[in-house]
Every structure is written in structure tokens, then in C-alpha cells.
C-alpha positions in Angstrom: 85.6 127.4 64.8 82.6 125.3 63.8 81.9 121.9 65.8 82.7 118.8 63.8 79.5 116.6 63.1 79.4 113.0 63.0 76.3 110.9 61.6 76.2 107.4 62.8 73.8 105.1 60.8 72.8 101.8 62.5 70.8 99.2 60.5 70.2 96.9 63.5 66.7 95.5 63.7 66.3 94.3 67.3 66.9 95.7 70.8 69.6 95.3 71.9 71.4 94.8 68.7 75.0 93.8 67.9 75.1 96.3 65.0 74.0 99.2 67.2 76.8 97.9 69.9 79.3 98.1 67.2 78.3 101.5 66.1 78.5 102.7 69.8 82.0 101.4 70.1 83.1 103.1 66.9 81.5 106.3 67.9 83.3 106.2 71.2 86.6 105.5 69.4 86.0 108.3 67.3 85.3 110.7 70.2 88.5 109.9 71.6 90.2 111.0 68.4 87.9 113.9 67.9 87.2 115.5 71.3 84.0 117.6 71.1 82.6 116.2 68.0 78.9 116.4 67.7 77.2 113.1 67.3 73.8 112.3 65.7 72.6 108.7 65.6 70.4 107.5 62.9 68.4 104.3 63.9 67.2 103.0 60.5 64.5 100.8 62.0 62.8 104.0 63.5 62.2 105.2 59.9 61.9 101.9 57.9 58.2 102.8 57.2 59.2 106.1 55.9 62.1 104.9 53.9 59.4 102.5 52.0 57.0 105.4 51.4 59.9 107.4 50.1 60.7 104.7 47.7 57.2 104.5 46.4 56.1 108.1 46.4 59.3 110.0 46.1 58.9 112.3 49.0 60.5 111.9 52.4 58.5 112.5 55.7 59.6 115.2 57.8 61.2 112.5 60.3 63.1 110.7 57.5 64.2 114.2 56.0 65.7 115.2 59.3 67.7 112.0 59.4 68.7 112.4 55.7 69.8 116.0 56.4 71.8 114.9 59.4 73.8 112.3 57.2 74.4 114.7 54.3 75.2 117.6 56.7 77.7 115.7 58.6 81.5 116.0 58.4 81.9 112.2 58.7 79.7 109.2 58.6 79.8 105.8 60.5 77.8 103.4 58.7 76.9 99.9 60.3 74.9 97.0 59.0 74.0 93.5 59.9 75.0 91.2 57.1 72.1 89.2 55.7 72.6 86.6 52.9 76.1 87.6 52.1 75.4 91.3 51.7 74.1 94.3 53.7 70.4 94.4 54.9 67.7 95.8 52.4 67.1 98.4 55.0 70.5 99.8 55.0 70.5 99.8 51.1 67.0 101.4 51.0 68.2 104.2 53.1 71.2 104.8 51.0 69.0 104.6 47.9 67.0 107.8 49.1 70.1 109.8 49.9 70.8 112.3 47.0 73.5 110.6 44.9 75.5 113.8 45.0 75.5 114.3 48.8 78.1 112.2 50.0 80.7 113.1 47.3 84.1 113.4 49.2 82.6 112.7 52.6 84.6 110.6 55.1 82.8 107.3 55.9 83.8 104.4 58.2 82.0 101.3 57.4 81.3 98.4 59.7 79.1 95.2 59.8 78.1 92.5 62.0 77.1 88.9 61.2 76.6 85.5 62.6 79.7 84.1 61.3 83.2 85.5 60.2 82.5 84.0 56.6 80.4 87.2 56.0 83.6 89.6 56.8 84.2 89.9 53.2 80.9 91.5 52.5 82.4 94.9 53.7 84.8 94.6 50.8 82.6 93.3 48.1 79.3 95.0 49.1 79.8 98.0 51.4 83.2 99.5 50.0 81.7 99.5 46.4 78.3 101.1 47.6 80.2 104.1 48.9 82.8 104.2 46.0 79.6 104.5 43.8 78.4 107.5 45.9 82.1 108.8 45.7 82.5 109.0 49.4 85.9 108.9 51.0 86.0 105.3 52.8 88.5 104.8 55.5 90.8 102.3 54.7 90.1 100.0 57.7 86.7 98.5 57.7 85.4 96.7 61.0 83.4 93.5 61.0 82.3 91.7 64.2 81.2 88.1 64.4 79.8 86.6 67.8 83.5 85.4 68.7 84.9 88.8 68.2 83.2 90.5 71.1 85.7 90.9 74.0 88.6 90.0 71.8 91.7 92.2 71.7 91.8 92.2 67.9 88.4 93.9 67.6 89.2 96.6 70.0 92.4 97.2 68.0 90.7 97.4 64.6 87.9 99.8 66.0 90.6 102.2 67.2 92.5 101.9 63.9 89.4 102.6 61.7 88.3 105.5 64.2 91.6 107.0 64.0 91.5 106.8 60.0 88.1 108.4 60.0 89.2 111.2 62.5 92.3 112.0 60.4 89.9 112.2 57.2 87.4 114.5 58.9 90.1 116.6 60.4 92.1 116.7 57.3 95.4 115.4 58.9 97.6 112.5 58.1 95.9 109.1 59.0 97.8 107.2 61.9 100.2 104.5 61.0 99.3 101.0 61.5 101.8 99.2 63.4 102.7 95.5 62.0 101.7 92.8 64.2 104.0 90.0 64.8 103.2 87.1 62.5 103.3 83.6 64.0 104.4 81.1 61.4 101.8 78.5 60.6 103.8 75.7 61.7 104.2 77.2 65.2 100.4 77.6 65.4 99.7 74.1 64.4 102.3 72.8 67.0 100.6 74.7 69.6 97.2 73.1 68.8 98.8 69.6 69.0 99.9 70.2 72.5 96.4 70.6 73.7 
């Protein structure tokens, strides 16, 4: 039996990076669902110059080619980007611009993003999901966004586990986990609770 391979693409620009932190949390969650999966991390900032040269001359350096091969040869991909100006970063987009447009067809992909405000969360649906739909990848239903206030919150951990379970199911060709419905607190009760403070 062949070992399953997972490529994790992180487009964080700083060290430490909240984008890398989210990528790491998603990776660990997938490992719980797919014990023994082999993980290859692609830090895009480390190949930024190589990506730019590939865009201008049409040839990938050996370093960039190794990262491209890791992504296209993986059984599944986690792709995480910071959100700048309401969309994915230019570095993230440039990397996927140099990926062979046929290489991700049918490949399971989990998308994630970080941003300075929850207002950027919809970028996953109007920017990242269409990008991978164009590449004909199979995108996990649950996308994960993390704003500063999400770190340490119970909701983020639940979304990470849900998304990881969905990616693992796609990679392992089994039914996806069923999401349990969360209790909905009526808006009036939420307002009443705020007035009591």
C-alpha cells in the first residue's frame, strides 16, 4: 500500500506567520484523520524569486520545480493564503499561475486564509474557491478563515477539524463526515444577553 502524500502550500510572508500557523493546524488535523500521511510543506516566500523568474522566462528553477512536483504529485493539497485587499496574495496567485493547469484536475484541496478582519472571510468563496474550480480541483466543502479574534476560539478548532475530515475523506475516497448542526440562539436572546451586561 502506497503512503498518502499531502502538500501544504503556505503563502505567509513573515516569520512567525498566522498563515503558517493556520496551515500547521490544518495539517495536524488532517494527520489525525489520515495517520501516516506524508507531508511536504511549501513555503512560498522561500521560492518567491524563483516564481517571478518562472513567470518572466517560462522556466522553473530546480528549487521551484521540486515544490511544483510536490504539489502536483500529492494525493491532497492544503492551500493557505493571507488576504490582502479583499483577495489572495499575489505570491499565492503567482505560484498557482505556474502550476500546470491540468495537474490539479480532480485533486482534493482544502482552502484556508487569514486576515486582519472577519470582513475578509468571504474571499475564500469569491476568490479561492473559483481559482481551484477553474483548475478543476475537488475543493473540500468547508473552507477555514482565521481573523485575529478567532485564534483560541472554539469555533475555529471545530471548523479546522470539519475541513480536515472532509479533505481526508476525499483523499481516502470515503464518505465525508456529517456536520452536526449547532444550536442556534435566537437573535432576541442574544440581544437580551448583551443588554444585561
